[in-house]
Structures are given as C-alpha cells and as structure tokens.
C-alpha positions as CSV (number, residue, x, y, z in Angstrom):
1,M,-18.6,-11.6,-26.0
2,S,-17.6,-9.9,-22.8
3,V,-14.1,-9.7,-21.3
4,V,-14.5,-10.8,-17.7
5,N,-12.3,-9.6,-14.9
6,D,-9.4,-8.7,-17.1
7,F,-9.4,-5.0,-18.1
8,T,-8.1,-1.6,-17.2
9,I,-10.2,1.5,-16.4
10,Q,-8.7,5.0,-16.7
11,V,-10.6,8.0,-15.2
12,A,-9.4,11.3,-16.6
13,T,-10.4,14.3,-14.4
14,V,-9.0,17.5,-13.0
15,N,-6.7,17.6,-10.0
16,G,-8.6,18.9,-7.0
17,S,-12.1,18.0,-8.3
18,G,-12.8,15.5,-5.6
19,S,-12.4,12.5,-7.9
20,Q,-10.2,10.5,-5.5
21,T,-13.1,9.4,-3.3
22,A,-15.0,8.1,-6.4
23,N,-11.9,6.3,-7.7
24,L,-11.2,4.6,-4.5
25,V,-14.8,3.5,-4.1
26,L,-14.7,2.0,-7.6
27,L,-11.4,0.3,-6.8
28,R,-12.6,-1.1,-3.5
29,S,-15.9,-2.3,-4.9
30,I,-14.1,-4.5,-7.4
31,F,-11.8,-5.7,-4.7
32,Q,-14.8,-6.6,-2.4
33,M,-16.2,-8.7,-5.3
34,G,-13.1,-10.9,-4.9
35,V,-11.3,-9.7,-8.0
36,P,-7.6,-8.9,-7.8
37,V,-7.1,-5.1,-8.4
38,S,-4.6,-2.3,-8.2
39,G,-4.9,1.5,-8.5
40,K,-2.4,4.0,-9.8
41,N,-2.8,7.8,-9.6
42,L,-1.0,9.9,-12.2
43,F,-1.3,13.4,-10.8
44,P,0.3,16.8,-11.4
45,S,2.8,18.5,-9.0
46,N,0.6,21.6,-8.5
47,I,-2.2,21.9,-6.0
48,A,-5.2,21.9,-8.3
49,G,-6.4,22.5,-11.9
50,L,-4.2,20.3,-14.0
51,P,-5.1,16.9,-15.5
52,T,-5.2,13.8,-13.4
53,W,-5.5,10.1,-14.5
54,F,-6.5,7.3,-12.1
55,T,-6.0,3.8,-13.5
56,I,-7.6,0.7,-12.1
57,R,-6.6,-2.7,-13.3
58,A,-8.7,-5.7,-12.6
59,N,-7.2,-9.1,-13.4
60,H,-8.4,-12.6,-12.5
61,R,-4.8,-13.9,-12.7
62,G,-3.6,-11.5,-10.0
63,Y,-1.5,-9.2,-12.2
64,I,-1.3,-5.9,-10.4
65,A,1.4,-4.0,-12.4
66,R,0.5,-1.2,-14.7
67,K,-1.0,-2.3,-18.0
68,K,-0.1,-0.1,-21.0
69,E,-3.4,-0.5,-22.8
70,I,-6.6,1.3,-21.6
71,D,-9.8,-0.6,-22.1
72,L,-12.4,1.7,-20.6
73,L,-12.0,5.5,-20.4
74,V,-14.0,7.8,-18.2
75,A,-13.5,11.2,-19.8
76,M,-14.3,14.1,-17.4
77,N,-11.6,16.6,-18.3
78,P,-12.3,18.8,-21.4
79,E,-8.6,19.6,-21.8
80,T,-7.4,16.0,-22.3
81,A,-10.6,14.3,-23.5
82,K,-9.8,14.4,-27.2
83,E,-6.2,13.2,-26.8
84,D,-7.4,10.5,-24.4
85,V,-10.0,9.2,-26.8
86,L,-7.6,9.3,-29.8
87,S,-5.0,7.2,-27.9
88,L,-7.4,4.3,-27.4
89,E,-7.2,1.1,-29.4
90,P,-10.2,0.2,-31.5
91,G,-13.1,-1.6,-29.8
92,R,-12.6,0.1,-26.4
93,T,-15.2,1.8,-24.3
94,V,-15.7,5.5,-23.4
95,V,-18.0,7.0,-20.7
96,Y,-17.9,10.7,-21.1
97,D,-19.5,14.0,-20.1
98,E,-22.2,14.5,-22.8
99,P,-21.4,18.2,-23.7
100,L,-17.9,17.1,-24.9
101,K,-19.5,15.2,-27.9
102,L,-16.6,12.8,-28.0
103,N,-18.5,10.3,-30.1
104,A,-17.8,12.5,-33.1
105,L,-14.1,11.8,-32.9
106,R,-14.2,8.1,-33.8
107,D,-16.6,5.4,-35.0
108,D,-14.6,2.4,-33.8
109,L,-15.3,2.8,-30.0
110,K,-18.3,2.2,-27.8
111,F,-19.5,5.6,-26.4
112,Y,-21.7,6.2,-23.4
113,P,-22.6,10.0,-23.1
114,V,-23.8,11.0,-19.6
115,P,-25.3,14.4,-18.7
116,F,-23.4,14.7,-15.4
117,D,-24.3,18.3,-14.7
118,K,-28.0,17.7,-15.1
119,I,-27.9,14.6,-12.9
120,V,-25.9,16.1,-10.1
121,A,-28.2,19.2,-10.0
122,E,-31.1,16.8,-9.2
123,V,-29.4,15.1,-6.3
124,C,-27.3,17.9,-4.8
125,P,-29.2,21.2,-4.0
126,D,-26.0,23.0,-2.9
127,A,-24.4,24.3,-6.1
128,K,-21.1,24.7,-4.3
129,L,-20.8,21.0,-3.6
130,R,-21.8,19.7,-7.0
131,R,-18.3,19.7,-8.3
132,L,-17.3,17.3,-5.5
133,V,-20.3,15.0,-5.8
134,K,-20.5,14.8,-9.6
135,N,-17.7,12.2,-9.8
136,M,-19.7,9.7,-7.9
137,I,-22.2,9.5,-10.8
138,Y,-19.7,7.8,-13.0
139,D,-19.3,5.1,-10.3
140,G,-23.0,4.4,-10.6
141,V,-22.8,4.3,-14.4
142,L,-19.9,1.9,-14.3
143,A,-21.6,-0.3,-11.7
144,R,-24.4,-0.8,-14.2
145,L,-22.3,-1.2,-17.3
146,L,-19.7,-3.5,-15.6
147,S,-22.2,-5.5,-13.5
148,I,-20.6,-4.3,-10.3
149,D,-22.9,-5.0,-7.3
150,L,-24.3,-1.6,-6.3
151,A,-24.4,-2.9,-2.7
152,E,-20.6,-3.3,-2.8
153,M,-20.3,0.3,-4.1
154,E,-22.4,1.5,-1.2
155,K,-20.3,-0.5,1.2
156,A,-17.1,0.9,-0.3
157,L,-18.5,4.4,0.0
158,G,-19.2,3.8,3.7
159,K,-15.6,2.8,4.1
160,Q,-14.5,6.2,2.6
161,L,-17.1,8.5,4.1
162,G,-18.8,6.6,6.9
163,K,-17.9,9.2,9.5
164,K,-19.3,12.1,7.4
165,P,-23.1,11.5,7.3
166,K,-23.9,14.5,5.0
167,A,-21.2,13.7,2.5
168,M,-22.3,10.0,2.7
169,E,-25.9,10.9,1.9
170,L,-25.0,13.3,-1.0
171,N,-22.6,10.9,-2.6
172,G,-24.9,7.9,-2.1
173,N,-27.6,9.7,-3.9
174,A,-25.3,10.5,-6.8
175,L,-24.2,6.9,-7.0
176,K,-27.8,5.7,-7.2
177,A,-28.6,8.4,-9.8
178,G,-25.8,7.4,-12.0
179,F,-26.9,3.7,-11.8
180,K,-30.5,4.7,-12.5
181,Y,-29.5,6.8,-15.6
182,A,-27.4,4.0,-17.0
183,S,-30.2,1.5,-16.4
184,E,-32.7,3.6,-18.2
185,N,-30.6,4.8,-21.1
186,F,-27.9,2.2,-21.9
187,E,-28.3,-1.5,-22.9
188,A,-26.1,-3.7,-20.7
189,T,-24.1,-4.9,-23.7
190,D,-20.6,-3.5,-22.9
191,A,-17.6,-5.7,-23.6
192,Y,-16.3,-5.6,-20.1
193,K,-17.8,-7.2,-17.0
194,I,-16.9,-7.9,-13.3
195,E,-18.0,-11.3,-12.0
196,R,-17.5,-12.4,-8.4
197,L,-14.3,-14.4,-7.6
198,N,-12.7,-15.5,-4.3
199,K,-9.2,-14.2,-4.9
200,T,-9.0,-11.4,-2.4
201,A,-9.8,-13.2,0.8
202,G,-7.2,-12.4,3.5
203,Q,-6.0,-9.4,1.5
204,I,-6.0,-5.7,2.3
205,L,-5.7,-2.5,0.2
206,V,-2.9,-0.2,1.4
207,E,-0.3,2.3,0.2
208,G,3.4,1.5,0.6
209,N,4.0,4.7,2.7
210,A,1.3,3.8,5.2
211,A,2.7,0.2,5.4
212,A,6.2,1.6,6.0
213,A,4.9,3.9,8.7
214,M,3.4,1.0,10.5
215,G,6.7,-0.9,10.3
216,C,8.5,2.1,11.8
217,M,6.3,2.0,14.8
218,F,6.7,-1.7,15.2
219,G,10.4,-1.3,14.7
220,G,10.7,0.9,17.7
221,A,11.2,4.3,16.1
222,T,11.1,7.0,18.8
223,V,12.6,10.0,16.9
224,V,11.2,11.2,13.6
225,A,12.8,14.2,11.9
226,W,11.6,15.1,8.5
227,Y,11.0,17.8,5.9
228,P,8.0,17.6,3.5
229,I,8.7,16.4,0.0
230,T,6.7,14.5,-2.6
231,P,6.4,11.5,-2.7
232,S,7.6,10.7,0.8
233,S,5.5,13.1,3.0
234,S,2.7,10.7,3.6
235,L,5.0,8.3,5.3
236,P,5.9,10.5,8.3
237,E,2.4,11.9,8.3
238,S,0.9,8.4,8.6
239,L,3.5,7.6,11.3
240,I,2.6,10.6,13.3
241,G,-1.0,9.3,13.4
242,Y,0.0,5.9,14.5
243,L,2.4,7.2,17.2
244,R,-0.3,9.5,18.6
245,K,-2.7,6.6,18.8
246,Y,-0.5,3.8,20.1
247,R,2.6,5.4,21.6
248,M,1.2,7.7,24.3
249,D,1.9,6.9,27.9
250,K,-1.4,5.7,29.3
251,Q,-0.7,7.0,32.8
252,T,0.7,10.5,32.1
253,G,-0.9,11.1,28.7
254,K,2.5,12.2,27.4
255,A,4.2,11.1,24.1
256,T,6.9,8.5,24.3
257,F,8.3,9.7,21.0
258,A,9.6,12.9,19.4
259,V,8.6,14.1,16.0
260,V,10.2,17.2,14.5
261,Q,9.4,18.8,11.2
262,A,12.9,20.3,10.5
263,E,13.7,23.5,8.6
264,D,15.3,21.4,5.8
265,E,16.6,18.0,5.0
266,I,20.1,18.8,6.3
267,A,18.7,19.6,9.7
268,A,16.5,16.5,9.6
269,I,19.4,14.0,9.1
270,G,21.5,15.9,11.7
271,M,18.7,15.3,14.2
272,V,18.5,11.6,13.2
273,L,22.2,11.1,13.8
274,G,22.2,13.0,17.0
275,A,19.4,10.9,18.3
276,G,21.0,7.7,17.0
277,W,24.3,8.6,18.8
278,A,22.3,9.1,22.0
279,G,20.7,5.7,21.7
280,A,17.3,6.4,20.2
281,R,15.9,4.6,17.1
282,A,15.7,7.5,14.7
283,M,14.5,7.9,11.1
284,T,13.8,10.4,8.3
285,S,11.8,10.1,5.1
286,T,12.7,12.0,1.9
287,S,13.2,11.7,-1.9
288,G,16.1,12.3,-4.2
289,P,16.6,16.0,-3.7
290,G,16.7,15.4,0.1
291,I,19.2,12.6,-0.3
292,S,21.5,15.1,-2.1
293,L,21.3,17.6,0.8
294,M,22.0,14.8,3.3
295,S,25.2,13.6,1.7
296,E,27.7,15.1,4.1
297,F,25.9,13.8,7.1
298,A,25.7,10.4,5.4
299,G,29.5,10.4,5.4
300,L,29.6,11.2,9.1
301,S,27.3,8.3,9.9
302,Y,29.5,6.0,7.8
303,Y,32.8,7.1,9.3
304,A,31.8,7.8,12.9
305,E,29.6,4.7,12.8
306,I,26.3,6.2,14.0
307,P,23.0,4.3,13.3
308,G,19.9,5.8,11.5
309,V,17.3,5.0,8.9
310,I,16.5,6.9,5.8
311,F,13.4,6.1,3.7
312,N,14.0,7.2,0.1
313,V,10.7,7.2,-1.8
314,Q,12.2,7.8,-5.2
315,R,10.9,10.1,-7.9
316,V,12.1,11.3,-11.3
317,G,15.3,13.4,-11.3
318,P,17.7,15.0,-11.8
319,S,17.2,18.4,-10.0
320,T,13.5,19.0,-9.3
321,G,12.7,16.5,-12.1
322,L,9.1,15.3,-12.1
323,P,8.0,15.3,-8.4
324,T,4.9,13.2,-9.1
325,R,6.4,10.5,-11.4
326,T,8.1,7.3,-10.3
327,A,11.7,6.1,-10.9
328,Q,14.5,4.0,-9.4
329,G,17.0,6.7,-10.1
330,D,18.7,7.0,-6.7
331,I,20.2,3.5,-6.4
332,L,23.8,4.2,-7.2
333,F,23.7,7.6,-5.4
334,A,22.3,6.2,-2.2
335,A,24.7,3.2,-2.1
336,L,27.7,5.5,-2.4
337,N,26.3,8.6,-0.8
338,S,28.8,11.2,0.4
339,H,32.3,12.1,-0.6
340,G,35.2,9.8,-0.2
341,D,35.0,6.0,0.1
342,T,31.6,5.1,1.5
343,R,29.1,2.3,1.0
344,H,25.7,2.1,2.6
345,P,23.3,-0.8,3.0
346,L,20.2,-0.6,0.9
347,L,16.9,-2.5,1.5
348,L,14.8,-2.9,-1.6
349,P,11.1,-3.6,-0.7
350,G,9.2,-5.2,-3.6
351,S,5.7,-5.0,-2.1
352,V,3.7,-3.1,0.5
353,E,4.1,-6.1,2.7
354,E,7.9,-5.7,2.5
355,C,7.6,-1.9,3.1
356,F,6.2,-3.0,6.5
357,S,8.6,-5.8,7.3
358,M,11.7,-4.1,6.0
359,A,10.9,-0.9,7.9
360,I,11.0,-3.0,11.1
361,D,14.2,-4.8,10.0
362,S,15.9,-1.5,9.0
363,F,16.3,-0.4,12.6
364,D,17.8,-3.7,13.7
365,L,20.2,-3.6,10.7
366,S,21.2,0.0,11.3
367,E,22.1,-0.7,15.0
368,R,23.8,-4.0,14.3
369,L,26.0,-2.4,11.7
370,Q,26.2,1.1,13.4
371,T,25.5,2.9,10.1
372,L,22.8,4.5,8.0
373,V,20.4,2.1,6.3
374,Y,18.5,3.3,3.2
375,V,15.0,1.8,2.5
376,M,14.6,2.4,-1.2
377,S,10.9,2.6,-2.1
378,D,9.5,4.7,-4.9
379,L,6.5,6.8,-5.8
380,D,4.6,3.8,-7.4
381,L,5.1,1.6,-4.4
382,G,4.7,4.3,-1.8
383,M,1.8,6.4,-3.0
384,N,-0.4,4.0,-5.0
385,T,-2.9,1.5,-3.7
386,W,-1.9,-2.1,-3.7
387,M,-3.5,-5.4,-2.8
388,S,-1.5,-7.3,-0.1
389,P,-1.8,-10.2,2.3
390,T,-2.4,-8.9,5.8
391,F,0.8,-8.1,7.6
392,T,2.4,-10.5,10.1
393,Y,2.7,-9.3,13.6
394,P,6.4,-9.2,14.5
395,D,7.4,-11.7,17.1
396,K,11.1,-11.3,17.3
397,P,12.7,-9.1,19.9
398,I,14.5,-5.8,19.0
399,D,18.2,-6.4,18.2
400,R,20.3,-3.4,19.2
401,G,23.6,-4.9,18.2
402,K,26.8,-4.5,20.1
403,V,26.0,-2.1,22.9
404,L,28.2,-2.2,26.0
405,D,26.7,-3.1,29.3
406,E,28.5,-3.6,32.6
407,A,29.2,-7.3,32.0
408,K,30.7,-6.6,28.6
409,V,32.8,-3.8,30.0
410,R,34.3,-6.1,32.6
411,E,34.9,-8.8,29.9
412,L,36.7,-6.5,27.5
413,G,38.5,-4.4,30.1
414,A,41.3,-2.2,28.8
415,S,41.1,-3.9,25.4
416,W,38.0,-2.0,24.4
417,G,38.3,0.7,21.8
418,R,35.3,2.4,20.1
419,Y,36.6,1.5,16.6
420,K,38.4,-1.7,17.5
421,D,37.5,-5.0,15.9
422,V,37.5,-7.4,18.8
423,D,35.2,-10.1,17.4
424,G,36.6,-10.5,13.9
425,D,33.5,-9.2,12.1
426,A,34.7,-5.6,11.9
427,V,31.8,-4.4,13.9
428,P,33.0,-2.6,17.1
429,W,31.3,-2.3,20.4
430,R,29.7,1.0,21.2
431,S,28.7,2.7,24.4
432,L,25.7,5.0,24.9
433,P,25.7,8.3,26.8
434,D,24.4,8.4,30.4
435,T,25.3,4.7,31.0
436,K,28.1,3.1,33.0
437,A,29.9,2.2,29.8
438,P,33.1,4.0,28.9
439,S,32.9,7.3,27.1
440,F,34.7,8.2,23.9
441,F,35.1,11.1,21.5
442,T,32.9,10.9,18.4
443,R,34.6,12.4,15.4
444,G,34.2,12.5,11.7
445,S,37.9,13.3,11.2
446,G,40.8,10.9,11.3
447,H,40.9,8.6,14.2
448,N,42.5,5.3,15.3
449,A,40.9,2.2,16.8
450,M,40.7,3.9,20.3
451,A,38.8,6.9,18.9
452,V,41.8,9.1,19.3
453,Y,42.5,11.8,16.7
454,S,45.1,10.6,14.2
455,E,46.5,11.7,10.9
456,R,48.8,8.6,10.7
457,P,48.5,7.0,7.2
458,D,48.3,3.5,8.7
459,D,45.5,4.5,11.2
460,Y,43.4,5.9,8.3
461,Q,44.0,3.0,6.0
462,N,43.3,0.4,8.8
463,N,40.0,2.1,9.6
464,L,38.9,2.2,6.0
465,D,39.8,-1.4,5.6
466,R,37.8,-2.4,8.6
467,L,34.8,-0.5,7.4
468,A,35.1,-2.4,4.1
469,R,35.2,-5.7,6.0
470,K,32.1,-4.5,8.0
471,F,30.3,-4.1,4.7
472,V,31.2,-7.7,3.9
473,T,29.8,-8.7,7.2
474,A,26.6,-6.9,6.2
475,K,26.0,-9.6,3.5
476,S,25.2,-12.1,6.3
477,M,22.6,-9.7,7.8
478,V,20.7,-8.3,4.9
479,P,17.7,-10.2,3.4
480,A,18.6,-12.7,0.8
481,P,17.1,-12.4,-2.7
482,V,14.1,-14.4,-3.8
483,V,15.1,-16.9,-6.4
484,N,12.9,-18.8,-8.8
485,L,14.8,-21.2,-11.0
486,R,13.3,-22.9,-14.1
487,N,14.9,-26.1,-15.3
488,G,16.6,-25.6,-18.7
489,A,16.2,-21.9,-18.7
490,K,19.1,-20.2,-20.4
491,I,17.8,-16.7,-19.6
492,G,17.8,-15.2,-16.2
493,I,16.1,-12.0,-15.1
494,V,17.1,-9.8,-12.2
495,A,14.8,-7.1,-10.9
496,Y,14.0,-5.3,-7.6
497,G,11.5,-3.1,-5.9
498,S,8.3,-2.1,-7.7
499,S,9.6,-3.6,-11.0
500,S,8.9,-7.1,-9.6
501,F,5.1,-7.2,-10.4
502,A,5.7,-6.4,-14.0
503,T,8.6,-8.8,-14.2
504,E,6.6,-11.7,-13.0
505,E,3.9,-10.9,-15.6
506,S,6.5,-10.5,-18.3
507,R,7.9,-14.0,-17.5
508,D,4.4,-15.4,-18.2
509,Q,4.2,-13.5,-21.4
510,L,7.6,-14.8,-22.6
511,R,6.7,-18.4,-21.7
512,E,3.1,-18.4,-23.0
513,Q,3.4,-16.2,-26.1
514,H,7.0,-16.9,-27.2
515,G,8.0,-20.2,-25.6
516,I,10.9,-18.7,-23.7
517,E,11.5,-20.0,-20.2
518,T,13.2,-17.7,-17.7
519,S,14.5,-17.9,-14.2
520,Y,14.1,-14.9,-11.8
521,L,16.1,-13.4,-9.0
522,R,14.5,-10.5,-7.1
523,L,17.1,-8.5,-5.2
524,R,16.0,-7.4,-1.7
525,A,19.2,-5.7,-0.5
526,Y,22.6,-4.4,-1.2
527,P,25.4,-5.5,-0.5
528,F,24.8,-8.5,-2.8
529,T,24.9,-12.0,-1.4
530,A,26.5,-15.0,-3.0
531,D,23.1,-15.9,-4.4
532,L,23.5,-13.4,-7.1
533,D,26.8,-14.8,-8.3
534,D,25.3,-18.3,-8.3
535,F,22.3,-17.2,-10.3
536,I,24.4,-15.5,-13.0
537,R,26.6,-18.5,-13.3
538,R,23.6,-20.8,-14.0
539,H,22.5,-18.8,-17.0
540,E,23.8,-17.9,-20.4
541,R,22.3,-14.4,-20.4
542,V,20.9,-12.3,-17.6
543,Y,18.7,-9.2,-18.0
544,V,18.7,-6.6,-15.3
545,V,15.4,-4.8,-15.2
546,E,15.3,-1.3,-13.6
547,Q,13.5,2.0,-13.8
548,N,16.4,4.5,-14.6
549,R,18.3,5.5,-17.7
550,D,21.9,4.7,-16.6
551,A,21.5,1.0,-15.4
552,Q,22.4,1.9,-11.9
553,M,21.9,-1.5,-10.3
554,L,23.9,-3.0,-13.1
555,G,26.6,-0.4,-12.3
556,L,26.7,-1.6,-8.7
557,M,27.0,-5.2,-10.0
558,K,29.9,-4.3,-12.2
559,M,31.7,-2.9,-9.2
560,D,31.3,-6.1,-7.1
561,L,31.1,-9.0,-9.5
562,D,33.9,-11.0,-11.2
563,A,34.6,-9.9,-14.8
564,S,33.5,-13.4,-16.1
565,L,30.0,-12.8,-14.8
566,I,29.7,-9.2,-15.9
567,T,29.9,-10.2,-19.6
568,K,26.6,-12.1,-19.2
569,L,24.7,-9.1,-18.0
570,S,22.5,-6.7,-20.1
571,S,19.9,-4.1,-19.2
572,V,16.2,-3.6,-19.8
573,L,15.5,0.0,-18.8
574,H,12.3,2.0,-18.3
575,Y,12.5,5.6,-17.4
576,N,9.6,7.7,-18.7
577,G,8.2,8.4,-15.2
578,L,5.2,6.0,-15.6
579,P,5.2,2.8,-13.6
580,I,6.9,0.0,-15.5
581,D,4.6,-2.5,-17.3
582,A,5.1,-6.1,-18.3
583,R,4.8,-5.5,-22.1
584,S,7.8,-3.1,-22.0
585,I,9.9,-5.7,-20.3
586,T,8.8,-8.4,-22.7
587,D,9.5,-6.3,-25.7
588,G,12.9,-5.2,-24.4
589,I,14.0,-8.8,-23.8
590,L,12.7,-10.0,-27.2
591,A,14.6,-7.2,-28.9
592,K,17.8,-8.1,-27.2
593,E,17.2,-11.8,-28.1
594,G,16.7,-10.8,-31.7
595,K,13.1,-11.8,-31.9
C-alpha cells in the first residue's frame, strides 16, 4: 500500500555539483501538482566539495516544518552514502548511484540503482558539463517512481532555466532519460506516491530573504549599507535587484536610492544611522557576528534617538559558530544590545509573508519610535524555500512619526526641546537637516531635554526614565501576538519565528496521539503586550519553545513579567543547528509532563 502525499525526500550530493537546479525543479513539480511542500538546504560553509543535503517534504495536511524521519533517499555522494543509508528506518526507499553498491548494506530497504554516468554520457556530449547535468537524471527517475507528472517537471525546469536554451535542452534530455530508464528497469511499486491535490492555489514559493527585500522596497528604504555575511547576504543582494528594476528615475535614468557595501559591519551601521539622522529610511542586514560589531552604534541610536532598521538573519553561534546552520540565538543580545541600559524593539516574523509585511512595518516603527528596530529572522526562514499565500500590496501611507514641520514649530514655539516629552507618550519631536525646523546638537553623551550637554544626575536619570516610558509606548505600536485558545486546555505553548510551523504540527500530535489539548500564543514582537500576561494566567503550565540553549526569550519574559506568572513557565529547547521539528517539541513537552 502506497503512502500518498505524505513523505520526505532527502537528496545527498556534493556542494557545487549543480544539484540546486534539480532539487528546485523537483520541489516545484510537486507544488505544481497542488501538494503542499517545503524545501530545506543543509549546506557546508565552504565554497564547494563538502556534503550537501536538500530535503523536500510533501504533506497533504499542509505541514511544512522539517520532519525528522527521511522516507526516500537519493544518494549521490560517495562520502556520506553509507552513513545516510544506515540512518534510515526500515522500509524506506533509496535511489543511488549504481557503482556505490549500497544495496549490500541492508536488506530491509527498497533500493533503486541508477547508472548515472552511463546515462548522462548518452545525453550530454560535452564531458565538462556532465557533472552539472547528471543531477537532473534523478528527477526523471523520481518522476517515474513517485508518479509525478513529467510535464510538470518540464514546466518547473522552464521556470528555472527558461532563459538559457542550451542548458534547458541538456537538462530536459537528462530528465527524460532518467524517466525512460526508470520506466524500463523498475516496476512502479514504490511505497510513496504523489497524487494531484488542489491545496497550493494562490500560493507562491519564495525564500524569506527575498520576501524581506521586497518589503524593504515597499517600505520606502532609500539607503542600504551592508557587509556580506551568511545567511543574510541574499537579502541586500535581492533588494539591489528590486531597486534597480523599480526605483530608477524614469526621466533621468538615475537611481533614487543609495546602496553601499561597507568595509565592515561597524561602517555599515554607522552609515545607516547617519542616513537616518538626515531623514532617509535606512537599513542593514547581518547575522550574529555583525550584531556584535554594531553594539556601540546601537547604543548611540538608542540614546541619541536615531531611526534605522537591522535585519538579523540568525545563525548558530557563538563566535564564527556554524555559519550555515540555523538558530534563534541572538534574541536576548539584540533586545539589550549595547552597554548600559538599552532596550530595542524586536519584530519576529513567523513566515515569509511576515518577512515581507514586517519589513514594511519596521521602517514606520523605527521612525515613530526614533530608534533602531531589529527584524529577527533566521537561516531557516531566510534562506530556505517556503510555500506562502501571495503578498498583499500595501495600501497604508508611510508614517514618519513626529517630524517637525512649520505648523508644528509655530504650535510648540519655545517649548520645543529635542528630547522633551510634550505629548505624554515619551516620544519627542525631531527636526530634520535642511528644513525650516529648529536645529539641535545630536550627541551620544549626557544631555538634557533641550539637547544641551549635561552631567547633572537628574538630567541623566530623567532622560533614561523617559526612554523607559517610550519603550512602554512601543507596546501599543508593535504587532500583537497571534493567540489560539482551546477550551479546557491546561497547557499553553508560546513560540515565535520559524518555530511556529513545527509548533502547530506538534499541537496536532499532542491532541491526536496523546489526547492533550493545548492553547498557543505566537509572539510577533518585543516589547511584550498584555496579551502574553493574559495567556499565561489562563493556563496552569506554559511551555516556551525556542531554538537556543539558554532559553533567551524566556529570559526576557522573566525580566518583564510578574513573579506569579514566571513560576508557570518552562522551556522546550532545540539547538543542534537543524531546523526545529514537531516531534522534538512533542517529545519535549511529554517529558516535562511525565508521559
């Protein structure tokens, strides 16, 4: 009996072998047949030569988090083939390069040997190109074994290579050759099948970094200063492409934006704050090591009250860590970044759709609060391929916050001070250079409400107290959490970011397999709103799911929540660098429940 539309494929190849095209064609083919799908690329941090695993999950219920278990392995890498095969559970399927003779390792798996070198030699006369074309053969083999419509494969191939006719022809021939070989040599009796559904209508496939880049453009970013670092580089790289296409002056042909690849992350954040001070909407994109270098400038933004946006696509740390593995390990650091008493707003996108929308909102929030805003993505969300509803075109006007114009200058008169709270929300009015608004001296050293240098203890304390009140005001501006309450549920789960997909699936596992009902709150921002307090009060026990060792989000909660609520909280942690999966969350909660 076949398993239909509910399995995981892992393709094990060598980095730099050209497998990405074949993997994306396979992913898109399943998607085009209406089956919910996701793709995750586990790749090394060197340029080429080390093992790479690309995992595709197809699931008729719409689960798109990583699944621990591998159902079908495509073994193309001699270095890892043995270990990959031995790690499979009994009854699984292996498509492999025939010379590897993997069928000798076990007798409880279904093996399909394929002579890739022989097949590719017949369809690709140029020996130099065979290494890049060979991978498309396993797509053809899988199309036959899994009943994937070959026409959908060809359509997906056109999506990838349509503008390269020679590559399209070579890869198309390899695809057909793989299908033909499987048809002639294998019986169509494999345990896994793809059958057409209608569950991807209105959906797109996109990476989170590309979605965030689109959001930056729609959010009005005009200055981009960045330094390359994995896994964030594709965000500004994508943004550069969008800006060149859509933000060139049609009459003059000149750019209406400025993009600078700085000499390092310190220079990048300095440029962002300089541009923000001058009135531009400015951003940078980095990862944990870059955040470390930006710390002193982060304090300047907080204390001098200068807007800017930082996209932190988190990876495994500390130090260099694992540059190509995912984590949520910068939460506490970003929230409190810099020396002294500082607190920064964090936006926590939980999908590629929110990478887009929160990128837009981050610029409004930054200018309304006159401070840095961190958009906390991660490698899994940013660099992997996700299924998403199409994005909603923004229809609200840009909100620049409290910027003085001539009318406001006349209204405030002599009462205006750059750091003076005149409205009771602790957010002062600012003026921009080269306008008719009053000037002031911007400083990161001690100052009073009138922006005059001061070392008076009361001036310093009053300023810090106002900044603390401004952070309270931020609670009314940040996106509220998404709350799903279940009647009678004694257990609540709190998660955020890319952990959300696995958390939703885990809730189904707990209910369907163990009879445990749970409520769920997905955080979307820091500072926390009153929704979090209310959620915790409603439940006897609340598990905070996050992808770091030290329970960083729980640490922030302990700083902000009443002691009576903290006693209800417990952590479920995942920090091995792989994207979090539902089974790990389920097992973690069951262990703490004593089951």
